[in-house]
C-alpha positions as CSV (number, residue, x, y, z in Angstrom):
1,X,112.9,-13.6,-115.5
2,X,113.8,-10.5,-117.5
3,X,110.9,-8.0,-118.1
4,X,109.7,-7.5,-121.7
5,X,111.2,-4.4,-123.2
6,X,108.3,-4.2,-125.7
7,X,105.9,-3.9,-122.7
8,X,108.0,-1.4,-120.7
9,X,108.4,0.9,-123.7
10,X,104.6,1.1,-124.0
11,X,103.9,1.8,-120.3
12,X,102.1,5.2,-120.8
13,X,99.9,3.8,-123.5
14,X,99.1,0.7,-121.5
15,X,98.1,2.7,-118.5
16,X,95.9,5.0,-120.6
17,X,94.2,2.0,-122.2
18,X,93.6,0.3,-118.8
19,X,92.1,3.6,-117.5
20,X,89.5,3.4,-120.3
21,X,88.6,-0.2,-119.3
22,X,88.1,0.5,-115.5
23,X,85.9,2.9,-113.4
24,X,87.5,5.8,-111.7
25,X,89.6,4.8,-108.7
26,X,90.2,1.3,-110.0
27,X,93.7,1.8,-111.5
28,X,96.9,2.5,-109.6
29,X,99.8,3.7,-111.8
30,X,101.7,6.4,-109.8
31,X,105.0,5.5,-108.3
32,X,103.9,6.0,-104.6
33,X,100.7,4.1,-105.1
34,X,102.4,1.1,-106.6
35,X,104.8,0.6,-103.6
36,X,102.3,-1.4,-101.4
37,X,102.0,-3.9,-104.3
38,X,105.8,-4.5,-104.7
39,X,105.8,-7.6,-102.5
40,X,103.6,-9.9,-100.4
41,X,104.3,-11.7,-97.1
42,X,107.5,-13.2,-98.6
43,X,109.4,-9.9,-98.1
44,X,112.8,-11.2,-99.3
45,X,111.9,-10.1,-102.8
46,X,110.1,-7.1,-104.2
47,X,109.4,-5.5,-107.6
48,X,107.4,-2.5,-108.6
49,X,104.7,-3.5,-111.1
50,X,103.8,-1.7,-114.3
51,X,100.3,-0.9,-113.0
52,X,97.6,-2.3,-110.6
53,X,94.1,-2.9,-111.8
54,X,91.4,-3.1,-109.1
55,X,88.3,-4.3,-110.9
56,X,84.9,-4.4,-109.3
57,X,83.2,-7.0,-111.5
58,X,84.0,-10.2,-113.4
59,X,83.3,-8.3,-116.6
60,X,86.0,-5.8,-115.8
61,X,88.5,-8.6,-114.9
62,X,87.7,-10.1,-118.3
63,X,88.2,-6.8,-120.1
64,X,91.7,-6.3,-118.5
65,X,92.7,-9.9,-119.3
66,X,91.6,-9.7,-122.9
67,X,93.6,-6.5,-123.3
68,X,96.7,-8.0,-121.7
69,X,96.5,-11.1,-123.8
70,X,96.2,-9.1,-127.0
71,X,99.5,-7.3,-126.2
72,X,101.4,-10.0,-124.4
73,X,101.4,-8.2,-121.1
74,X,102.1,-10.5,-118.0
75,X,99.4,-10.6,-115.3
76,X,99.8,-11.2,-111.6
77,X,96.6,-12.0,-109.7
78,X,96.5,-10.7,-106.1
79,X,94.2,-11.3,-103.2
80,X,95.3,-9.8,-99.8
81,X,99.0,-10.2,-100.4
82,X,99.5,-12.7,-97.5
83,X,101.3,-15.3,-99.6
84,X,104.4,-16.6,-97.8
85,X,106.0,-18.0,-101.0
86,X,106.0,-14.9,-103.1
87,X,103.0,-15.9,-105.1
88,X,101.8,-12.3,-105.6
89,X,105.1,-10.6,-106.1
90,X,104.9,-8.8,-109.4
91,X,107.5,-8.1,-112.1
92,X,108.3,-4.7,-113.7
93,X,106.4,-5.5,-116.9
94,X,103.3,-7.0,-115.2
95,X,99.8,-5.7,-114.5
96,X,98.7,-6.8,-111.1
97,X,95.0,-7.6,-110.9
98,X,93.8,-7.2,-107.4
99,X,90.4,-8.6,-106.3
100,X,90.0,-6.5,-103.1
101,X,87.0,-4.6,-104.4
102,X,85.2,-7.8,-105.2
103,X,84.2,-8.5,-101.6
104,X,80.5,-9.4,-101.6
105,X,78.8,-12.5,-100.2
106,X,76.5,-13.3,-103.1
107,X,74.4,-16.2,-101.7
108,X,74.0,-18.2,-98.6
109,X,72.1,-21.5,-99.1
110,X,71.6,-23.4,-95.9
111,X,69.4,-26.0,-97.6
112,X,72.4,-27.0,-99.7
113,X,74.9,-25.9,-97.1
114,X,76.8,-23.6,-99.5
115,X,77.9,-20.0,-99.7
116,X,78.7,-18.2,-103.0
117,X,81.1,-15.3,-102.6
118,X,83.3,-13.0,-104.6
119,X,87.0,-13.8,-104.6
120,X,87.9,-10.7,-102.5
121,X,85.8,-11.9,-99.5
122,X,88.1,-12.6,-96.5
123,X,88.2,-16.1,-95.1
124,X,86.9,-15.2,-91.7
125,X,83.9,-13.2,-93.1
126,X,82.3,-16.4,-94.4
127,X,82.2,-18.0,-91.0
128,X,81.1,-14.7,-89.4
129,X,78.2,-14.4,-91.8
130,X,76.8,-17.9,-91.0
131,X,77.8,-18.2,-87.4
132,X,74.4,-17.0,-86.0
133,X,72.7,-19.9,-87.9
134,X,75.1,-22.5,-86.5
135,X,77.4,-23.0,-89.5
136,X,81.1,-22.3,-90.3
137,X,83.6,-22.5,-93.2
138,X,86.3,-25.0,-92.2
139,X,89.7,-23.9,-93.7
140,X,91.2,-21.4,-91.3
141,X,94.7,-20.2,-92.2
142,X,96.5,-18.2,-89.6
143,X,96.0,-15.1,-91.8
144,X,92.2,-15.7,-92.0
145,X,91.4,-12.2,-90.7
146,X,93.1,-10.8,-93.9
147,X,93.5,-13.5,-96.5
148,X,90.8,-13.8,-99.3
149,X,89.0,-16.8,-100.7
150,X,90.6,-16.1,-104.2
151,X,94.1,-16.4,-102.7
152,X,93.1,-19.4,-100.6
153,X,92.0,-21.2,-103.8
154,X,95.2,-20.1,-105.6
155,X,97.4,-21.7,-103.0
156,X,95.0,-24.5,-101.7
157,X,95.3,-23.0,-98.2
158,X,94.9,-25.1,-95.1
159,X,94.9,-24.1,-91.4
160,X,94.9,-25.6,-88.0
161,X,91.5,-27.3,-88.2
162,X,92.1,-28.9,-91.6
163,X,93.3,-32.1,-90.0
164,X,89.7,-33.2,-89.7
165,X,87.9,-31.0,-92.2
166,X,90.4,-30.8,-95.1
167,X,92.1,-28.0,-96.9
168,X,90.5,-25.6,-99.4
169,X,90.1,-28.2,-102.2
170,X,88.0,-30.4,-99.9
171,X,85.7,-27.5,-99.2
172,X,85.4,-25.9,-102.6
173,X,82.4,-26.8,-104.8
174,X,82.6,-24.4,-107.7
175,X,84.2,-21.3,-109.2
176,X,83.7,-18.6,-111.8
177,X,87.0,-18.0,-113.5
178,X,88.3,-15.7,-116.2
179,X,90.9,-17.3,-118.6
180,X,93.9,-15.5,-120.0
181,X,92.0,-14.2,-123.1
182,X,89.0,-12.8,-121.1
183,X,86.8,-15.9,-121.6
184,X,84.6,-16.5,-118.5
185,X,84.0,-20.2,-117.5
186,X,82.2,-21.8,-114.6
187,X,83.4,-25.1,-113.0
188,X,81.4,-27.1,-110.5
189,X,78.5,-25.7,-108.6
190,X,76.4,-26.4,-105.5
191,X,76.2,-30.2,-106.1
192,X,78.7,-32.4,-104.3
193,X,80.2,-33.6,-107.6
194,X,80.3,-32.2,-111.1
195,X,80.2,-34.0,-114.5
196,X,83.3,-34.3,-116.7
197,X,87.0,-34.0,-115.8
198,X,87.8,-32.6,-112.3
199,X,89.0,-29.3,-113.6
200,X,88.1,-27.7,-110.3
201,X,90.7,-29.9,-108.6
202,X,93.3,-28.7,-111.1
203,X,92.4,-25.0,-110.6
204,X,92.6,-25.2,-106.8
205,X,96.3,-24.7,-106.0
206,X,97.3,-23.6,-109.5
207,X,98.7,-20.3,-108.1
208,X,96.9,-18.0,-110.5
209,X,98.5,-19.6,-113.6
210,X,95.3,-21.1,-115.1
211,X,93.0,-18.0,-114.8
212,X,91.6,-15.6,-112.2
213,X,88.9,-16.9,-109.9
214,X,86.3,-14.1,-109.4
215,X,83.5,-16.1,-107.6
216,X,83.6,-19.3,-105.5
217,X,81.0,-21.6,-104.1
218,X,82.2,-23.2,-100.8
219,X,80.9,-25.8,-98.4
220,X,79.3,-24.8,-95.1
221,X,79.5,-27.2,-92.1
222,X,77.4,-27.3,-89.0
223,X,79.1,-26.1,-85.8
224,X,80.0,-28.9,-83.4
225,X,78.2,-29.3,-80.1
226,X,81.3,-28.4,-78.2
227,X,85.1,-28.0,-78.7
228,X,87.9,-28.2,-76.2
229,X,91.6,-27.4,-76.8
230,X,94.1,-29.1,-74.5
231,X,97.8,-28.3,-73.9
232,X,100.3,-31.1,-73.7
233,X,103.9,-30.3,-72.7
234,X,106.9,-32.5,-73.5
235,X,110.6,-32.7,-72.5
236,X,111.7,-32.8,-76.2
237,X,110.4,-32.1,-79.7
238,X,111.2,-35.7,-80.6
239,X,108.8,-37.0,-77.9
240,X,106.1,-34.6,-79.0
241,X,106.5,-35.7,-82.6
242,X,106.4,-39.4,-81.7
243,X,103.2,-38.7,-79.7
244,X,101.5,-37.2,-82.7
245,X,102.5,-40.1,-84.9
246,X,101.0,-42.6,-82.4
247,X,97.8,-40.6,-82.0
248,X,97.1,-40.6,-85.7
249,X,98.3,-44.2,-86.1
250,X,95.7,-45.2,-83.5
251,X,93.0,-43.9,-85.7
252,X,92.2,-40.9,-83.6
253,X,91.6,-37.8,-85.6
254,X,91.2,-34.7,-83.4
255,X,90.1,-31.4,-85.0
256,X,93.6,-30.1,-84.7
257,X,97.1,-31.0,-83.4
258,X,99.4,-28.0,-83.4
259,X,103.1,-28.0,-82.4
260,X,105.4,-25.4,-80.9
261,X,108.9,-25.8,-79.7
262,X,110.5,-23.8,-76.9
263,X,111.5,-20.7,-79.0
264,X,108.0,-20.5,-80.5
265,X,106.3,-21.0,-77.1
266,X,108.2,-18.1,-75.7
267,X,107.5,-15.8,-78.7
268,X,103.8,-16.6,-78.7
269,X,103.3,-16.4,-74.9
270,X,105.0,-13.0,-74.8
271,X,102.6,-11.7,-77.4
272,X,99.3,-13.4,-76.5
273,X,99.6,-14.2,-72.8
274,X,97.8,-17.4,-73.6
275,X,98.9,-19.3,-70.5
276,X,101.3,-21.7,-72.3
277,X,103.6,-23.7,-70.0
278,X,107.1,-22.2,-70.1
279,X,109.0,-25.1,-68.6
280,X,108.6,-27.5,-71.5
281,X,110.7,-28.0,-74.7
282,X,107.7,-28.7,-76.9
283,X,104.0,-28.1,-76.8
284,X,101.0,-29.7,-78.5
285,X,97.7,-28.0,-78.8
286,X,95.1,-30.8,-79.3
287,X,91.5,-29.8,-79.9
288,X,88.7,-32.3,-79.8
289,X,85.0,-31.7,-80.4
290,X,81.5,-33.2,-79.9
291,X,79.4,-33.8,-76.8
292,X,81.1,-33.7,-73.4
293,X,81.0,-37.5,-73.3
294,X,82.7,-37.8,-76.7
295,X,85.3,-35.2,-75.9
296,X,86.1,-36.9,-72.6
297,X,86.5,-40.3,-74.3
298,X,88.7,-39.0,-77.0
299,X,90.9,-37.1,-74.6
300,X,91.3,-40.1,-72.4
301,X,92.8,-42.1,-75.3
302,X,95.1,-39.2,-76.3
303,X,96.2,-38.7,-72.7
304,X,97.1,-42.4,-72.4
305,X,99.2,-42.2,-75.5
306,X,100.9,-38.9,-74.4
307,X,101.9,-40.5,-71.1
308,X,103.7,-43.2,-73.0
309,X,105.8,-40.4,-74.5
310,X,106.6,-38.7,-71.2
311,X,104.2,-35.9,-71.2
312,X,105.0,-33.5,-68.4
313,X,102.1,-31.0,-68.6
314,X,98.4,-31.6,-69.4
315,X,96.2,-28.5,-69.2
316,X,92.6,-28.4,-70.4
317,X,90.9,-25.1,-71.3
318,X,88.2,-24.4,-68.7
319,X,86.3,-21.7,-70.5
320,X,85.6,-20.1,-73.8
321,X,88.0,-17.3,-72.9
322,X,90.8,-19.7,-72.2
323,X,90.2,-21.5,-75.4
324,X,90.2,-18.3,-77.4
325,X,93.5,-17.3,-75.8
326,X,95.1,-20.7,-76.7
327,X,94.2,-20.2,-80.3
328,X,95.1,-16.5,-80.3
329,X,98.6,-17.5,-79.4
330,X,98.9,-20.1,-82.1
331,X,97.3,-18.0,-84.9
332,X,99.5,-15.0,-83.9
333,X,102.7,-17.0,-84.2
334,X,103.9,-15.5,-87.5
335,X,103.1,-11.9,-86.6
336,X,104.6,-12.3,-83.1
337,X,107.8,-13.7,-84.5
338,X,108.0,-10.7,-86.8
339,X,108.2,-8.5,-83.7
340,X,111.6,-9.9,-82.8
341,X,113.3,-10.8,-86.1
342,X,112.9,-11.1,-89.8
343,X,112.1,-14.7,-90.8
344,X,111.5,-17.1,-93.7
345,X,108.6,-19.5,-93.1
346,X,109.1,-22.9,-94.6
347,X,106.2,-25.1,-95.6
348,X,107.4,-28.7,-96.2
349,X,105.2,-31.7,-95.4
350,X,106.5,-35.0,-94.1
351,X,105.1,-38.4,-93.2
352,X,104.2,-38.5,-89.5
353,X,106.6,-41.5,-89.0
354,X,109.4,-39.2,-90.0
355,X,108.3,-36.2,-87.9
356,X,110.7,-36.6,-85.0
357,X,113.7,-37.2,-87.1
358,X,113.0,-34.3,-89.4
359,X,112.5,-32.0,-86.4
360,X,115.9,-33.0,-85.1
361,X,117.6,-32.5,-88.4
362,X,115.9,-29.2,-89.0
363,X,117.5,-27.9,-85.8
364,X,120.9,-29.2,-87.0
365,X,120.6,-27.5,-90.4
366,X,119.7,-24.2,-88.8
367,X,122.6,-24.5,-86.4
368,X,125.0,-25.3,-89.2
369,X,124.3,-22.0,-90.7
370,X,124.6,-20.1,-87.4
371,X,120.9,-19.4,-87.4
372,X,118.0,-19.7,-84.9
373,X,114.8,-21.5,-85.8
374,X,111.4,-21.6,-84.2
375,X,109.0,-24.4,-85.1
376,X,105.3,-23.9,-85.1
377,X,103.1,-26.0,-87.4
378,X,100.2,-28.3,-88.2
379,X,101.6,-31.5,-86.6
380,X,98.6,-33.7,-87.3
381,X,99.2,-33.8,-91.0
382,X,103.0,-33.3,-90.9
383,X,102.8,-29.8,-92.4
384,X,105.9,-28.2,-90.9
385,X,106.5,-24.4,-90.6
386,X,110.0,-23.8,-89.3
387,X,110.6,-20.1,-89.0
388,X,114.2,-19.3,-89.8
389,X,115.2,-16.1,-88.0
390,X,117.7,-13.7,-89.7
391,X,118.5,-10.0,-90.4
392,X,117.0,-9.0,-93.7
393,X,119.3,-6.0,-93.8
394,X,122.4,-8.2,-93.8
395,X,122.8,-9.8,-97.3
396,X,125.1,-12.6,-96.0
397,X,122.6,-13.4,-93.2
398,X,119.8,-13.4,-95.7
399,X,121.7,-15.7,-98.0
400,X,122.4,-18.1,-95.2
401,X,118.7,-18.1,-94.3
402,X,117.6,-18.9,-97.8
403,X,120.2,-21.7,-98.1
404,X,119.1,-23.2,-94.8
405,X,115.5,-23.1,-95.9
406,X,116.3,-24.9,-99.1
407,X,118.1,-27.6,-97.2
408,X,115.2,-28.1,-94.9
409,X,112.8,-28.4,-97.8
410,X,115.1,-30.9,-99.5
411,X,115.1,-32.8,-96.2
412,X,111.3,-32.9,-96.2
413,X,111.3,-34.3,-99.8
414,X,114.0,-36.9,-99.0
415,X,112.0,-38.0,-96.0
416,X,109.1,-38.9,-98.3
417,X,107.2,-35.6,-98.1
418,X,106.8,-32.6,-100.4
419,X,107.9,-29.0,-100.8
420,X,104.7,-27.4,-99.9
421,X,101.6,-28.2,-97.8
422,X,99.6,-25.0,-98.1
423,X,101.7,-22.0,-98.9
424,X,102.3,-22.9,-102.6
425,X,105.5,-22.9,-104.6
426,X,105.6,-19.3,-105.8
427,X,109.1,-17.9,-106.2
428,X,110.4,-19.3,-103.0
429,X,110.4,-23.0,-104.0
430,X,110.5,-22.6,-107.8
431,X,114.1,-23.7,-108.2
432,X,113.6,-26.7,-105.9
433,X,110.9,-28.3,-108.1
434,X,113.4,-30.5,-109.8
435,X,114.3,-32.0,-106.4
436,X,110.7,-33.1,-106.0
437,X,109.9,-33.9,-109.7
438,X,111.6,-35.2,-112.7
439,X,111.8,-33.1,-115.9
440,X,109.2,-35.4,-117.4
441,X,106.9,-34.7,-114.5
442,X,107.3,-31.0,-114.9
443,X,106.8,-31.2,-118.6
444,X,103.4,-32.8,-118.0
445,X,102.4,-30.1,-115.5
446,X,103.5,-27.4,-117.9
447,X,101.5,-28.9,-120.7
448,X,98.4,-28.8,-118.5
449,X,99.2,-25.1,-117.7
450,X,99.7,-24.3,-121.3
451,X,96.3,-25.7,-122.2
452,X,94.8,-22.9,-120.1
453,X,97.4,-20.2,-120.9
454,X,99.3,-20.9,-124.1
455,X,100.9,-17.4,-124.0
456,X,102.3,-18.0,-120.5
457,X,101.2,-14.5,-119.3
458,X,99.4,-15.6,-116.1
459,X,101.8,-15.3,-113.1
460,X,104.6,-16.4,-115.4
461,X,107.6,-16.1,-113.1
462,X,106.2,-18.6,-110.5
463,X,106.1,-22.3,-109.8
464,X,108.2,-23.8,-112.6
465,X,112.0,-23.4,-112.9
466,X,112.9,-20.7,-115.5
467,X,115.2,-23.2,-117.4
468,X,113.4,-26.0,-119.3
469,X,110.2,-24.1,-120.0
470,X,108.5,-24.5,-123.4
471,X,108.5,-21.5,-125.7
472,X,105.2,-19.5,-125.3
């Protein structure tokens, strides 16, 4: 969407006013300093923002939002910039509000099994803080070393172990949030349920369009007695997909079922030296947990099913070191792929009964555009992440990659799935929303959005197609 000339013409005055609202060192406005904020992990698009505010407190966030609301200045919330859908990409007339300085763990309450943290706390830091006492925070995106809780809430992030424990919304109990006009509200709390409408459920996954979360109360879980990842190799992706569907259909819910095809296996093994079998076409990483007896019993049932689908390799981790390497390879998949090619990472979700067919057609779509694809994803809940490899410096190649990605996402919807499982809509999938929803559906969603932000200044260029929006 076109930047507002009325905002651009006032840039110097806006920067001066923001400097008065923030402590020294909390505002970036010079050309060189703004460059790191021009994009996120969706590197196909980039824009230099008007300025970047880095508040240290909720009160400072409120002051900046109140000012931006008064003058109609668009605002783009930003966590760690790990969004794969362009959720944190700014526009030229926007003030980015980054939460990286709000990184304190405020409270750990083992009696209620909760942690209250500022939005800039990284995902992994919560688990590390409670690990000595036998607890952990369940959602574990591949970017968990860098991504923040605020960003996780914005996109309703998942991760490998969310098959059993759920995504962010299933582990979020409360938030403190600043609305577009600087009003501070609190939703939920330490209790398992809150009175009134489930506004917390609406906020989680709203991509920074309803307000800016500055604090969150999350659920802590007790660490299991034991955990064991096992590698299952198959002669085809279709056989691996069918195995996943039968495991879940049998009522077996492992902690995780992750999928890699041959290209992804090669990329990840070259990077992590995890010991993945190199003579298979598809690999499942299945992790079970519990006592030794429980894990043995669950694995016996899974192995029986895998053999019906022609499993060629079964390899159990024999030590904590082996287990860590197995997960290092999987969680390094995106970064490892980036070493060999540029890529677009899709995020469609499909019913498990359609997994094998969608995998086959995904390969056909990529081939039809003359492109390579590596598949690595959360198979247990059908959340696919095909990585379409291309050359970002070749405009024609980039256009083919984007078109292939759009066709794959449409395929997921047509198979009974949806456009996004955990990465969000952002810019990437914005123009595909009418393939998933009718205009009536979108009108209702936009009405809910407008109830929180009638001026449409909060992350305005994301999620909804630019055509058909109500006048702000």
